[in-house]
N, CA, C and O atoms as CSV, one atom per row, in Angstrom:
chain,resi,resn,atom,element,x,y,z
A,1,MET,N,N,0.480,-1.158,-0.207
A,1,MET,CA,C,0.112,0.155,-0.209
A,1,MET,C,C,1.216,1.230,0.058
A,1,MET,O,O,0.878,2.277,-0.493
A,2,GLN,N,N,2.143,1.323,0.560
A,2,GLN,CA,C,3.013,2.202,1.093
A,2,GLN,C,C,3.421,2.668,-0.700
A,2,GLN,O,O,3.444,3.803,-1.177
A,3,GLY,N,N,3.649,1.612,-1.251
A,3,GLY,CA,C,4.430,2.014,-2.980
A,3,GLY,C,C,3.269,2.587,-3.547
A,3,GLY,O,O,3.434,3.656,-4.135
A,4,ARG,N,N,2.052,2.076,-3.497
A,4,ARG,CA,C,0.934,2.766,-4.512
A,4,ARG,C,C,0.962,4.255,-3.975
A,4,ARG,O,O,1.205,5.091,-4.845
A,5,GLU,N,N,0.759,4.722,-2.720
A,5,GLU,CA,C,0.641,6.117,-2.218
A,5,GLU,C,C,1.513,6.564,-2.414
A,5,GLU,O,O,1.332,7.772,-2.574
A,6,SER,N,N,2.940,6.156,-2.559
A,6,SER,CA,C,3.937,7.155,-3.121
A,6,SER,C,C,4.062,7.705,-4.904
A,6,SER,O,O,4.485,8.669,-5.542
A,7,ARG,N,N,3.428,6.456,-5.128
A,7,ARG,CA,C,3.493,6.678,-6.904
A,7,ARG,C,C,2.004,7.717,-6.990
A,7,ARG,O,O,1.844,8.297,-8.064
A,8,TRP,N,N,1.151,7.899,-6.104
A,8,TRP,CA,C,0.189,8.943,-6.411
A,8,TRP,C,C,0.550,10.233,-5.854
A,8,TRP,O,O,-0.232,11.152,-6.094
A,9,LEU,N,N,1.449,10.452,-5.246
A,9,LEU,CA,C,1.721,11.239,-4.461
A,9,LEU,C,C,2.643,11.987,-5.620
A,9,LEU,O,O,2.513,13.191,-5.840
A,10,LEU,N,N,3.546,11.193,-6.306
A,10,LEU,CA,C,4.373,11.264,-7.617
A,10,LEU,C,C,3.239,11.803,-8.556
A,10,LEU,O,O,3.084,13.020,-8.654
A,11,VAL,N,N,2.832,11.358,-8.909
A,11,VAL,CA,C,1.445,11.716,-10.151
A,11,VAL,C,C,1.214,13.113,-9.756
A,11,VAL,O,O,1.554,14.021,-10.515
A,12,ALA,N,N,0.596,13.379,-8.488
A,12,ALA,CA,C,0.060,14.659,-7.906
A,12,ALA,C,C,1.134,15.794,-8.309
A,12,ALA,O,O,0.994,16.599,-9.230
A,13,VAL,N,N,2.219,15.696,-7.445
A,13,VAL,CA,C,3.457,16.632,-7.482
A,13,VAL,C,C,3.868,16.842,-9.056
A,13,VAL,O,O,4.193,18.011,-9.263
A,14,MET,N,N,3.942,15.939,-10.306
A,14,MET,CA,C,3.942,15.875,-11.321
A,14,MET,C,C,2.831,16.614,-12.225
A,14,MET,O,O,3.162,17.284,-13.203
A,15,GLY,N,N,1.410,16.436,-11.806
A,15,GLY,CA,C,0.864,17.172,-12.023
A,15,GLY,C,C,0.610,18.960,-11.994
A,15,GLY,O,O,0.098,19.698,-12.836
A,16,VAL,N,N,1.243,19.269,-10.568
A,16,VAL,CA,C,1.139,20.556,-10.365
A,16,VAL,C,C,2.060,21.311,-10.954
A,16,VAL,O,O,1.818,22.458,-11.331
A,17,CYS,N,N,3.384,20.639,-11.106
A,17,CYS,CA,C,4.675,20.977,-11.965
A,17,CYS,C,C,4.155,21.818,-13.249
A,17,CYS,O,O,4.184,23.018,-13.520
A,18,LEU,N,N,3.605,20.528,-14.008
A,18,LEU,CA,C,3.136,20.987,-15.331
A,18,LEU,C,C,1.503,22.118,-15.516
A,18,LEU,O,O,1.179,22.792,-16.493
A,19,ALA,N,N,0.948,21.990,-14.508
A,19,ALA,CA,C,0.166,22.788,-14.573
A,19,ALA,C,C,1.039,24.312,-14.235
A,19,ALA,O,O,0.979,25.081,-15.194
A,20,LEU,N,N,1.594,24.690,-13.388
A,20,LEU,CA,C,2.502,25.835,-13.371
A,20,LEU,C,C,3.255,26.395,-14.673
A,20,LEU,O,O,3.186,27.550,-15.093
A,21,VAL,N,N,3.967,25.365,-15.207
A,21,VAL,CA,C,4.615,25.786,-16.426
A,21,VAL,C,C,3.711,26.195,-17.579
A,21,VAL,O,O,4.019,26.881,-18.553
A,22,GLY,N,N,2.446,25.601,-17.262
A,22,GLY,CA,C,1.627,25.481,-18.941
A,22,GLY,C,C,0.977,26.995,-18.556
A,22,GLY,O,O,0.198,27.535,-19.342
A,23,CYS,N,N,1.296,27.520,-17.504
A,23,CYS,CA,C,0.224,28.718,-17.265
A,23,CYS,C,C,1.354,30.122,-17.481
A,23,CYS,O,O,1.061,31.283,-17.195
A,24,ASP,N,N,2.514,29.715,-17.983
A,24,ASP,CA,C,3.407,31.027,-18.491
A,24,ASP,C,C,2.517,31.296,-19.959
A,24,ASP,O,O,2.251,30.510,-20.868
A,25,GLU,N,N,2.190,32.713,-19.782
A,25,GLU,CA,C,1.753,33.431,-20.640
A,25,GLU,C,C,2.922,34.333,-21.887
A,25,GLU,O,O,2.546,34.740,-22.987
A,26,SER,N,N,4.083,34.443,-21.435
A,26,SER,CA,C,5.133,35.423,-21.514
A,26,SER,C,C,5.066,35.267,-23.224
A,26,SER,O,O,5.005,36.182,-24.045
A,27,SER,N,N,5.088,34.245,-23.394
A,27,SER,CA,C,5.600,34.063,-24.618
A,27,SER,C,C,4.771,34.025,-25.946
A,27,SER,O,O,5.275,34.067,-27.068
A,28,SER,N,N,3.334,33.932,-25.654
A,28,SER,CA,C,2.427,33.750,-26.680
A,28,SER,C,C,2.419,35.054,-27.561
A,28,SER,O,O,1.285,35.125,-28.034
A,29,ASP,N,N,3.219,36.175,-28.015
A,29,ASP,CA,C,2.909,36.560,-28.990
A,29,ASP,C,C,3.814,36.674,-29.861
A,29,ASP,O,O,3.935,37.578,-30.687
A,30,SER,N,N,4.727,35.415,-29.642
A,30,SER,CA,C,6.223,35.457,-30.475
A,30,SER,C,C,5.690,34.795,-31.887
A,30,SER,O,O,6.291,34.974,-32.946
A,31,THR,N,N,4.497,34.014,-31.774
A,31,THR,CA,C,3.760,33.347,-33.002
A,31,THR,C,C,2.449,33.929,-33.525
A,31,THR,O,O,1.918,33.367,-34.483
A,32,ASP,N,N,1.981,34.821,-33.073
A,32,ASP,CA,C,0.752,35.431,-33.567
A,32,ASP,C,C,1.453,36.800,-34.450
A,32,ASP,O,O,2.400,37.551,-34.217
A,33,THR,N,N,0.490,36.687,-35.531
A,33,THR,CA,C,0.813,38.189,-36.587
A,33,THR,C,C,0.335,39.273,-35.777
A,33,THR,O,O,1.055,40.272,-35.746
A,34,THR,N,N,-0.655,39.284,-35.164
A,34,THR,CA,C,-1.175,40.266,-34.377
A,34,THR,C,C,-1.399,39.415,-33.038
A,34,THR,O,O,-1.247,38.205,-32.868
A,35,ASP,N,N,-1.841,40.490,-32.065
A,35,ASP,CA,C,-2.391,40.062,-30.886
A,35,ASP,C,C,-3.365,40.787,-30.322
A,35,ASP,O,O,-3.293,41.840,-29.688
A,36,SER,N,N,-4.346,40.075,-30.632
A,36,SER,CA,C,-5.556,41.281,-30.371
A,36,SER,C,C,-6.184,41.538,-28.810
A,36,SER,O,O,-6.992,42.403,-28.474
A,37,MET,N,N,-5.516,40.456,-27.940
A,37,MET,CA,C,-5.197,40.789,-26.454
A,37,MET,C,C,-4.917,42.068,-26.137
A,37,MET,O,O,-5.819,42.839,-25.808
A,38,ASP,N,N,-3.605,42.449,-26.202
A,38,ASP,CA,C,-3.060,43.524,-26.097
A,38,ASP,C,C,-2.907,44.773,-27.177
A,38,ASP,O,O,-2.675,45.931,-26.829
A,39,GLY,N,N,-3.079,44.327,-28.576
A,39,GLY,CA,C,-3.461,45.317,-29.321
A,39,GLY,C,C,-1.902,45.618,-30.091
A,39,GLY,O,O,-1.785,46.519,-30.922
A,40,THR,N,N,-0.906,44.852,-29.741
A,40,THR,CA,C,0.346,45.045,-30.352
A,40,THR,C,C,0.693,44.360,-31.753
A,40,THR,O,O,-0.228,43.804,-32.351
A,41,SER,N,N,1.760,44.370,-32.214
A,41,SER,CA,C,2.628,43.657,-33.133
A,41,SER,C,C,3.286,42.740,-32.229
A,41,SER,O,O,3.355,42.685,-31.001
A,42,ASP,N,N,3.853,41.880,-33.379
A,42,ASP,CA,C,4.830,41.715,-32.735
A,42,ASP,C,C,6.177,41.664,-32.274
A,42,ASP,O,O,6.803,41.005,-31.444
A,43,THR,N,N,6.341,42.285,-32.827
A,43,THR,CA,C,7.659,43.786,-31.958
A,43,THR,C,C,6.960,44.053,-30.548
A,43,THR,O,O,7.722,44.268,-29.606
A,44,GLY,N,N,5.633,44.061,-30.318
A,44,GLY,CA,C,5.578,44.653,-29.100
A,44,GLY,C,C,5.704,46.206,-29.010
A,44,GLY,O,O,5.344,46.889,-28.051
A,45,SER,N,N,6.242,46.627,-30.102
A,45,SER,CA,C,6.118,48.079,-30.147
A,45,SER,C,C,5.081,49.158,-30.722
A,45,SER,O,O,4.753,50.263,-30.291
A,46,VAL,N,N,4.682,48.422,-31.867
A,46,VAL,CA,C,3.606,49.106,-32.700
A,46,VAL,C,C,2.278,48.987,-32.541
A,46,VAL,O,O,1.947,47.874,-32.950
A,47,PRO,N,N,1.630,49.418,-32.261
A,47,PRO,CA,C,0.224,49.399,-32.203
A,47,PRO,C,C,-0.673,49.123,-33.411
A,47,PRO,O,O,-0.778,49.816,-34.423
A,48,VAL,N,N,-1.483,47.645,-33.028
A,48,VAL,CA,C,-2.338,47.712,-34.339
A,48,VAL,C,C,-3.521,48.504,-34.765
A,48,VAL,O,O,-4.295,48.502,-35.722
A,49,SER,N,N,-3.310,49.347,-33.407
A,49,SER,CA,C,-4.180,50.452,-33.954
A,49,SER,C,C,-4.324,51.210,-34.853
A,49,SER,O,O,-5.279,51.828,-35.323
A,50,ALA,N,N,-2.753,51.073,-35.180
A,50,ALA,CA,C,-1.848,52.546,-35.870
A,50,ALA,C,C,-2.963,52.298,-37.645
A,50,ALA,O,O,-3.510,53.125,-38.375
A,51,VAL,N,N,-2.872,50.983,-37.699
A,51,VAL,CA,C,-3.465,50.662,-39.009
A,51,VAL,C,C,-5.291,50.177,-39.000
A,51,VAL,O,O,-6.038,50.198,-39.979
A,52,GLU,N,N,-5.567,49.857,-37.896
A,52,GLU,CA,C,-7.189,49.308,-37.731
A,52,GLU,C,C,-7.956,50.751,-37.905
A,52,GLU,O,O,-7.791,51.789,-37.264
A,53,GLY,N,N,-8.990,50.420,-39.156
A,53,GLY,CA,C,-9.594,51.629,-39.325
A,53,GLY,C,C,-9.954,51.800,-40.518
A,53,GLY,O,O,-9.689,50.898,-41.312
A,54,THR,N,N,-10.714,53.092,-41.032
A,54,THR,CA,C,-10.887,52.839,-42.558
A,54,THR,C,C,-9.678,53.761,-43.339
A,54,THR,O,O,-9.193,54.764,-42.816
A,55,TRP,N,N,-9.442,53.457,-44.130
A,55,TRP,CA,C,-8.810,53.957,-45.265
A,55,TRP,C,C,-8.788,54.394,-46.708
A,55,TRP,O,O,-8.643,53.599,-47.637
A,56,THR,N,N,-8.950,55.783,-46.861
A,56,THR,CA,C,-9.212,56.091,-48.571
A,56,THR,C,C,-7.771,56.000,-49.242
A,56,THR,O,O,-6.739,56.626,-48.999
A,57,VAL,N,N,-8.056,55.012,-50.162
A,57,VAL,CA,C,-6.446,54.397,-50.687
A,57,VAL,C,C,-6.502,55.148,-52.362
A,57,VAL,O,O,-7.485,54.657,-52.916
A,58,THR,N,N,-6.013,55.834,-53.018
A,58,THR,CA,C,-6.000,56.110,-54.674
A,58,THR,C,C,-4.987,54.959,-54.915
A,58,THR,O,O,-4.220,54.565,-54.036
A,59,THR,N,N,-5.050,54.342,-56.433
A,59,THR,CA,C,-4.169,53.603,-56.923
A,59,THR,C,C,-3.910,53.770,-58.247
A,59,THR,O,O,-4.827,53.660,-59.061
A,60,THR,N,N,-2.515,54.083,-58.672
A,60,THR,CA,C,-2.344,54.109,-60.180
A,60,THR,C,C,-1.848,52.963,-60.816
A,60,THR,O,O,-1.043,52.133,-60.393
A,61,GLY,N,N,-2.605,53.044,-62.198
A,61,GLY,CA,C,-2.820,51.493,-62.843
A,61,GLY,C,C,-3.629,50.455,-62.368
A,61,GLY,O,O,-3.532,49.254,-62.619
A,62,GLY,N,N,-4.672,51.206,-61.450
A,62,GLY,CA,C,-5.806,49.495,-60.494
A,62,GLY,C,C,-6.916,50.255,-60.744
A,62,GLY,O,O,-7.084,50.892,-61.784
A,63,ALA,N,N,-7.806,50.200,-59.670
A,63,ALA,CA,C,-9.002,50.594,-59.548
A,63,ALA,C,C,-9.479,51.992,-59.125
A,63,ALA,O,O,-10.579,52.326,-58.687
A,64,GLY,N,N,-8.450,52.679,-59.347
A,64,GLY,CA,C,-8.849,54.223,-58.662
A,64,GLY,C,C,-8.358,54.462,-57.187
A,64,GLY,O,O,-7.287,54.474,-56.581
A,65,SER,N,N,-10.111,54.702,-56.837
A,65,SER,CA,C,-10.148,55.180,-55.191
A,65,SER,C,C,-11.058,53.481,-54.723
A,65,SER,O,O,-11.937,52.760,-55.195
A,66,ILE,N,N,-10.141,53.524,-53.520
A,66,ILE,CA,C,-10.615,52.248,-53.031
A,66,ILE,C,C,-10.541,52.635,-51.414
A,66,ILE,O,O,-9.804,53.395,-50.785
A,67,SER,N,N,-11.697,51.721,-51.010
A,67,SER,CA,C,-11.841,51.852,-49.342
A,67,SER,C,C,-11.627,50.774,-48.536
A,67,SER,O,O,-12.370,49.795,-48.475
A,68,MET,N,N,-10.668,50.930,-47.945
A,68,MET,CA,C,-9.885,49.849,-47.233
A,68,MET,C,C,-10.134,50.168,-45.566
A,68,MET,O,O,-9.708,51.131,-44.929
A,69,VAL,N,N,-10.948,49.057,-45.095
A,69,VAL,CA,C,-11.239,48.885,-43.661
A,69,VAL,C,C,-10.092,47.546,-43.063
A,69,VAL,O,O,-9.869,46.437,-43.548
A,70,PHE,N,N,-9.828,47.864,-42.482
A,70,PHE,CA,C,-8.295,47.125,-41.841
A,70,PHE,C,C,-9.047,46.698,-40.315
A,70,PHE,O,O,-9.309,47.627,-39.550
A,71,HIS,N,N,-9.356,45.382,-39.931
A,71,HIS,CA,C,-9.822,44.806,-38.765
A,71,HIS,C,C,-9.068,44.677,-37.428
A,71,HIS,O,O,-8.200,45.523,-37.642
A,72,ALA,N,N,-8.955,44.477,-36.911
A,72,ALA,CA,C,-8.248,44.354,-35.564
A,72,ALA,C,C,-7.500,42.829,-35.674
A,72,ALA,O,O,-6.295,42.586,-35.602
A,73,ASP,N,N,-8.911,41.653,-35.922
A,73,ASP,CA,C,-8.795,40.289,-36.132
A,73,ASP,C,C,-7.253,39.886,-37.160
A,73,ASP,O,O,-6.698,38.789,-37.226
A,74,GLY,N,N,-6.972,40.802,-37.664
A,74,GLY,CA,C,-6.108,41.030,-39.287
A,74,GLY,C,C,-6.694,40.574,-40.630
A,74,GLY,O,O,-6.209,39.649,-41.283
A,75,THR,N,N,-7.943,41.399,-41.058
A,75,THR,CA,C,-8.597,40.759,-42.044
A,75,THR,C,C,-9.268,42.153,-42.416
A,75,THR,O,O,-9.758,42.845,-41.524
A,76,VAL,N,N,-9.282,42.503,-43.583
A,76,VAL,CA,C,-9.084,43.787,-44.340
A,76,VAL,C,C,-10.165,43.704,-45.641
A,76,VAL,O,O,-10.109,42.890,-46.562
A,77,THR,N,N,-11.118,44.727,-45.462
A,77,THR,CA,C,-12.480,44.734,-46.406
A,77,THR,C,C,-12.345,45.822,-47.442
A,77,THR,O,O,-12.330,47.035,-47.232
A,78,THR,N,N,-12.242,45.135,-48.700
A,78,THR,CA,C,-12.601,46.700,-49.494
A,78,THR,C,C,-13.729,46.978,-51.011
A,78,THR,O,O,-14.467,46.147,-51.541
A,79,THR,N,N,-13.565,48.044,-51.297
A,79,THR,CA,C,-14.581,48.739,-52.039
A,79,THR,C,C,-14.648,49.602,-52.765
A,79,THR,O,O,-14.735,50.765,-52.371
A,80,ASP,N,N,-14.620,49.205,-54.259
A,80,ASP,CA,C,-13.916,50.074,-55.238
A,80,ASP,C,C,-15.292,50.313,-56.277
A,80,ASP,O,O,-16.510,50.216,-56.123
A,81,ALA,N,N,-14.644,50.572,-57.087
A,81,ALA,CA,C,-15.994,50.854,-58.505
A,81,ALA,C,C,-16.193,49.668,-59.124
A,81,ALA,O,O,-16.968,49.740,-60.079
A,82,PHE,N,N,-15.642,48.355,-58.835
A,82,PHE,CA,C,-15.696,46.984,-59.770
A,82,PHE,C,C,-16.490,46.597,-58.508
A,82,PHE,O,O,-17.698,46.455,-58.695
A,83,GLY,N,N,-16.083,46.422,-57.398
A,83,GLY,CA,C,-17.037,45.576,-56.338
A,83,GLY,C,C,-16.227,45.491,-54.973
A,83,GLY,O,O,-15.429,46.403,-54.755
A,84,THR,N,N,-16.333,44.696,-54.238
A,84,THR,CA,C,-15.667,44.240,-52.830
A,84,THR,C,C,-14.674,43.249,-53.030
A,84,THR,O,O,-14.564,42.661,-54.106
A,85,GLY,N,N,-13.826,42.996,-51.892
A,85,GLY,CA,C,-12.776,42.171,-51.515
A,85,GLY,C,C,-13.032,41.982,-50.040
A,85,GLY,O,O,-13.795,42.580,-49.282
A,86,THR,N,N,-12.142,40.934,-49.825
A,86,THR,CA,C,-11.736,40.350,-48.797
A,86,THR,C,C,-10.487,39.812,-48.183
A,86,THR,O,O,-10.321,38.677,-48.630
A,87,GLY,N,N,-9.523,40.141,-47.338
A,87,GLY,CA,C,-8.266,39.325,-47.157
A,87,GLY,C,C,-7.687,39.243,-46.037
A,87,GLY,O,O,-8.336,38.958,-45.031
A,88,THR,N,N,-6.390,39.472,-45.997
A,88,THR,CA,C,-5.956,39.056,-44.455
A,88,THR,C,C,-4.344,40.072,-44.952
A,88,THR,O,O,-3.733,40.108,-46.021
A,89,TYR,N,N,-4.128,40.702,-43.776
A,89,TYR,CA,C,-3.068,41.662,-43.769
A,89,TYR,C,C,-1.806,41.609,-42.124
A,89,TYR,O,O,-2.025,41.342,-40.942
A,90,GLN,N,N,-0.906,41.892,-42.661
A,90,GLN,CA,C,-0.095,41.632,-41.578
A,90,GLN,C,C,0.763,42.994,-41.406
A,90,GLN,O,O,1.090,43.693,-42.365
A,91,TYR,N,N,1.076,43.270,-40.101
A,91,TYR,CA,C,1.351,44.796,-39.846
A,91,TYR,C,C,2.761,44.864,-38.683
A,91,TYR,O,O,2.602,44.510,-37.515
A,92,ALA,N,N,4.256,45.418,-39.260
A,92,ALA,CA,C,5.066,44.906,-38.260
A,92,ALA,C,C,6.080,46.012,-38.707
A,92,ALA,O,O,6.580,46.306,-39.792
A,93,GLY,N,N,6.185,46.509,-37.429
A,93,GLY,CA,C,7.381,47.976,-37.909
A,93,GLY,C,C,6.253,49.303,-38.368
A,93,GLY,O,O,5.309,49.824,-37.773
A,94,THR,N,N,6.683,49.460,-39.296
A,94,THR,CA,C,6.063,50.383,-40.497
A,94,THR,C,C,5.358,49.867,-41.570
A,94,THR,O,O,4.522,50.439,-42.269
A,95,THR,N,N,5.723,48.866,-41.627
A,95,THR,CA,C,5.401,47.512,-43.060
A,95,THR,C,C,4.318,47.037,-42.893
A,95,THR,O,O,4.183,46.101,-42.106
A,96,LEU,N,N,3.183,47.590,-43.637
A,96,LEU,CA,C,2.349,46.550,-44.008
A,96,LEU,C,C,1.918,45.880,-45.156
A,96,LEU,O,O,1.726,46.619,-46.122
A,97,THR,N,N,1.722,44.747,-45.315
A,97,THR,CA,C,1.545,43.467,-46.514
A,97,THR,C,C,0.032,42.694,-46.379
A,97,THR,O,O,-0.408,42.139,-45.372
A,98,GLY,N,N,-0.530,42.811,-47.515
A,98,GLY,CA,C,-1.537,42.095,-47.482
A,98,GLY,C,C,-2.208,41.301,-49.026
A,98,GLY,O,O,-1.895,41.535,-50.193
A,99,SER,N,N,-3.088,40.441,-48.544
A,99,SER,CA,C,-3.706,40.130,-49.913
A,99,SER,C,C,-5.240,40.036,-49.805
A,99,SER,O,O,-5.788,39.712,-48.751
A,100,ILE,N,N,-5.940,40.342,-50.977
A,100,ILE,CA,C,-7.271,40.536,-50.942
A,100,ILE,C,C,-7.651,39.924,-52.119
A,100,ILE,O,O,-6.977,40.133,-53.127
A,101,THR,N,N,-8.722,39.126,-52.166
A,101,THR,CA,C,-9.701,38.429,-53.068
A,101,THR,C,C,-10.788,39.514,-53.292
A,101,THR,O,O,-11.335,40.125,-52.374
A,102,THR,N,N,-11.018,39.672,-54.505
A,102,THR,CA,C,-12.514,40.567,-54.956
A,102,THR,C,C,-13.525,39.729,-55.468
A,102,THR,O,O,-13.475,38.525,-55.718
A,103,THR,N,N,-14.540,40.610,-55.600
A,103,THR,CA,C,-15.539,39.725,-55.945
A,103,THR,C,C,-15.264,39.275,-57.513
A,103,THR,O,O,-15.537,38.198,-58.043
A,104,TYR,N,N,-14.636,40.446,-58.086
A,104,TYR,CA,C,-14.230,40.235,-59.723
A,104,TYR,C,C,-13.636,39.413,-60.160
A,104,TYR,O,O,-13.628,39.086,-61.347
A,105,GLY,N,N,-12.937,38.856,-59.147
A,105,GLY,CA,C,-11.778,37.934,-59.650
A,105,GLY,C,C,-10.351,38.113,-59.382
A,105,GLY,O,O,-9.450,37.276,-59.442
A,106,ALA,N,N,-10.298,39.542,-59.027
A,106,ALA,CA,C,-8.548,39.528,-59.150
A,106,ALA,C,C,-7.986,39.080,-57.439
A,106,ALA,O,O,-8.685,38.732,-56.488
A,107,ILE,N,N,-7.041,39.185,-57.487
A,107,ILE,CA,C,-6.050,38.761,-56.113
A,107,ILE,C,C,-5.274,39.916,-56.402
A,107,ILE,O,O,-4.613,40.202,-57.400
A,108,VAL,N,N,-5.543,40.713,-55.008
A,108,VAL,CA,C,-4.490,42.033,-54.757
A,108,VAL,C,C,-3.489,41.399,-54.105
A,108,VAL,O,O,-3.811,40.368,-53.514
A,109,THR,N,N,-1.947,41.870,-54.040
A,109,THR,CA,C,-1.489,41.687,-53.138
A,109,THR,C,C,-0.629,43.260,-52.955
A,109,THR,O,O,-0.087,43.832,-53.901
A,110,ILE,N,N,-0.654,43.821,-51.420
A,110,ILE,CA,C,-0.185,44.600,-51.317
A,110,ILE,C,C,1.029,45.001,-50.205
A,110,ILE,O,O,1.167,44.409,-49.135
A,111,ASN,N,N,1.752,45.952,-50.593
A,111,ASN,CA,C,3.054,46.477,-49.712
A,111,ASN,C,C,3.160,47.848,-49.507
A,111,ASN,O,O,3.411,48.708,-50.351
A,112,ALA,N,N,2.917,48.001,-48.150
A,112,ALA,CA,C,2.591,49.952,-48.206
A,112,ALA,C,C,3.770,50.214,-46.792
A,112,ALA,O,O,4.553,49.470,-46.201
A,113,THR,N,N,3.429,51.525,-46.675
A,113,THR,CA,C,4.630,51.708,-45.402
A,113,THR,C,C,3.445,52.360,-44.798
A,113,THR,O,O,2.556,52.753,-45.554
A,114,ILE,N,N,3.369,52.468,-43.918
A,114,ILE,CA,C,2.815,53.402,-42.798
A,114,ILE,C,C,3.774,54.988,-42.006
A,114,ILE,O,O,4.854,54.957,-41.417
A,115,SER,N,N,3.302,55.641,-42.156
A,115,SER,CA,C,3.675,57.108,-41.248
A,115,SER,C,C,2.425,57.437,-40.840
A,115,SER,O,O,1.635,57.947,-41.635
A,116,GLY,N,N,2.136,57.219,-39.716
A,116,GLY,CA,C,0.873,58.754,-38.850
A,116,GLY,C,C,-0.323,57.843,-39.659
A,116,GLY,O,O,-0.488,56.624,-39.613
A,117,THR,N,N,-0.998,58.735,-40.318
A,117,THR,CA,C,-2.267,58.792,-41.182
A,117,THR,C,C,-1.968,58.437,-42.230
A,117,THR,O,O,-3.047,58.319,-42.811
A,118,THR,N,N,-1.226,58.183,-42.875
A,118,THR,CA,C,-0.765,58.304,-44.211
A,118,THR,C,C,-0.102,56.554,-45.011
A,118,THR,O,O,0.360,55.901,-44.075
A,119,MET,N,N,-0.032,56.132,-45.725
A,119,MET,CA,C,0.295,55.205,-46.750
A,119,MET,C,C,0.621,55.289,-47.794
A,119,MET,O,O,-0.150,55.800,-48.607
A,120,SER,N,N,1.673,54.902,-48.125
A,120,SER,CA,C,2.102,54.731,-49.677
A,120,SER,C,C,2.916,53.656,-50.021
A,120,SER,O,O,3.952,53.445,-49.390
A,121,GLY,N,N,2.479,52.778,-51.178
A,121,GLY,CA,C,3.466,51.327,-51.641
A,121,GLY,C,C,3.042,51.454,-52.807
A,121,GLY,O,O,2.773,52.495,-53.407
A,122,SER,N,N,2.939,49.786,-53.345
A,122,SER,CA,C,2.571,49.438,-54.424
A,122,SER,C,C,1.841,47.947,-54.398
A,122,SER,O,O,1.916,47.112,-53.497
A,123,PHE,N,N,1.145,47.861,-55.596
A,123,PHE,CA,C,0.082,46.703,-55.432
A,123,PHE,C,C,0.358,45.859,-56.273
A,123,PHE,O,O,1.159,46.373,-57.053
A,124,GLN,N,N,0.113,44.726,-56.584
A,124,GLN,CA,C,0.569,43.454,-57.837
A,124,GLN,C,C,-0.868,42.734,-57.796
A,124,GLN,O,O,-1.336,42.174,-56.805
A,125,THR,N,N,-1.480,42.852,-59.048
A,125,THR,CA,C,-2.769,41.945,-59.247
A,125,THR,C,C,-2.755,40.891,-60.523
A,125,THR,O,O,-2.643,40.971,-61.747
A,126,SER,N,N,-2.924,39.923,-59.593
A,126,SER,CA,C,-3.371,38.667,-60.459
A,126,SER,C,C,-4.650,38.004,-60.874
A,126,SER,O,O,-5.516,38.394,-60.092
A,127,GLY,N,N,-5.078,37.304,-61.618
A,127,GLY,CA,C,-6.298,37.279,-62.035
A,127,GLY,C,C,-7.097,37.995,-62.987
A,127,GLY,O,O,-6.780,37.815,-64.162
A,128,THR,N,N,-8.071,38.776,-62.752
A,128,THR,CA,C,-8.712,39.808,-63.476
A,128,THR,C,C,-8.008,41.152,-63.490
A,128,THR,O,O,-7.660,41.576,-62.388
A,129,GLY,N,N,-7.748,41.874,-64.534
A,129,GLY,CA,C,-7.092,43.013,-64.753
A,129,GLY,C,C,-5.826,42.807,-64.008
A,129,GLY,O,O,-5.611,43.326,-62.913
A,130,SER,N,N,-5.085,42.118,-64.568
A,130,SER,CA,C,-3.433,41.808,-63.863
A,130,SER,C,C,-2.673,43.039,-64.128
A,130,SER,O,O,-2.908,43.927,-64.947
A,131,GLY,N,N,-1.756,42.925,-63.310
A,131,GLY,CA,C,-1.097,44.604,-63.473
A,131,GLY,C,C,-0.348,44.640,-61.726
A,131,GLY,O,O,-0.284,43.877,-60.762
A,132,SER,N,N,0.054,45.832,-62.039
A,132,SER,CA,C,0.626,46.227,-61.130
A,132,SER,C,C,0.509,47.888,-60.847
A,132,SER,O,O,0.110,48.533,-61.817
A,133,GLY,N,N,0.825,48.671,-59.579
A,133,GLY,CA,C,0.983,50.086,-59.879
A,133,GLY,C,C,1.513,50.354,-58.301
A,133,GLY,O,O,2.085,49.558,-57.557
A,134,THR,N,N,1.086,51.890,-58.026
A,134,THR,CA,C,1.370,52.045,-56.608
A,134,THR,C,C,0.113,52.582,-56.307
A,134,THR,O,O,-0.876,52.880,-56.977
A,135,LEU,N,N,0.437,52.631,-55.030
A,135,LEU,CA,C,-0.992,53.179,-53.989
A,135,LEU,C,C,-0.525,54.225,-53.110
A,135,LEU,O,O,0.671,54.096,-52.852
A,136,SER,N,N,-1.071,55.200,-52.576
A,136,SER,CA,C,-1.166,55.933,-51.658
A,136,SER,C,C,-2.602,56.489,-51.046
A,136,SER,O,O,-3.533,56.853,-51.766
A,137,GLY,N,N,-2.629,56.495,-49.592
A,137,GLY,CA,C,-3.655,56.501,-48.632
A,137,GLY,C,C,-3.361,57.490,-47.506
A,137,GLY,O,O,-2.271,57.957,-47.173
A,138,THR,N,N,-4.539,57.699,-47.009
A,138,THR,CA,C,-4.877,58.365,-45.766
A,138,THR,C,C,-5.739,57.820,-44.796
A,138,THR,O,O,-6.807,57.368,-45.211
A,139,LYS,N,N,-5.463,57.762,-43.416
A,139,LYS,CA,C,-6.797,57.001,-42.633
A,139,LYS,C,C,-8.030,58.077,-42.084
A,139,LYS,O,O,-7.870,59.211,-41.632
A,140,GLN,N,N,-8.940,57.539,-42.226
A,140,GLN,CA,C,-9.862,58.310,-42.121
A,140,GLN,C,C,-10.427,58.537,-40.404
A,140,GLN,O,O,-10.536,57.709,-39.500
A,141,GLY,N,N,-10.666,59.775,-40.431
A,141,GLY,CA,C,-11.253,59.553,-38.779
A,141,GLY,C,C,-10.129,60.003,-37.872
A,141,GLY,O,O,-10.265,59.956,-36.649
């Protein structure tokens, strides 16, 4: 009986140790693109809120004026003269990248730099309306 009791005690101690190690949340940001819990990017220094919100973006060689809404969960929705689009984005430091699929068959990849409430960069389109161009935008509100 004494051997059985010591084994149960050992299992209980190991369980407590595992529980304590499993509660360490300090490194959870290391694999997240954006952390909706604390609103920071992976670098821990740039608020995702710097991008979140509605942007009016003008393109050359593209759809003209586009409304882009960047959401806290890393998704982006767009509206332009041809239709709408949905996609995902990543933001780290001052660099914004994303991929958007439109309802009219275009897949748009964007690469931009954010400085305050302005955006500038380029895009590449495949599928319907293949091409490339530049983009510039301002954050609304």
